[in-house]
C-alpha positions, 0 to 999 in steps of 0.5 A, a space after each residue: 116695331 120701329 119699321 112697321 109697314 102697317 099704318 092702320 095698326 091698332 094695339 089692343 091689350 088683353 088680360 094676360 098674366 105677367 110671370 115673375 121669377 125670384 130673380 126679378 125676371 118678368 115675362 109678358 106674353 102678348 098678342 098682335 099682328 105686325 107687318 113689315 115690308 122689305 126690298 126684294 133682291 131676285 138677282 140670283 133667283 131661284 138661289 136668292 136669300 131674302 132678309 128683312 130686319 125688324 127693329 124693336 124697342 121699349 118706350 116705357 122706362 120712367 125717370 127712376 129706371 136706368 135703361 142702360 142696365 135693363 134687358 128687354 128680349 123680344 122674339 118673333 112670338 113677341 114674348 117680352 122678358 125683362 128684369 125688374 130689380 124691385 120684384 126680386 125675392 129670396 126664395 128661402 124667405 117664401 117657402 121655396 116659391 120661385 115663380 108667381 103669376 100676377 095680373 098684367 095690370 099690377 106690373 109695369 110692362 113695355 109698350 110696343 109702338 109701331 110706326 113707319 
């Protein structure tokens, strides 16, 4: 989270599995508490609408990956989904297996770095 309001954030990784599908999509469900701060406009109170933009990014691409062609999707539950083309397989070659679950330590995964 680029615009974090929590200067004391300390990320801890728990042992969760990474879900990989046959087309190379990787899903890593991680945990965390994220704080963000935004200005409040109460000019039209009680009919005001507040909006707070949170900017997310991945910092884990190495020199062998074309980050312009990678996809990272992050939602408010911090479910991270990306496609790793090296993890694709032909389902018919592996007895119809479409999804596997493997330890998170066996697959590269995005880091989320918070700073303000």
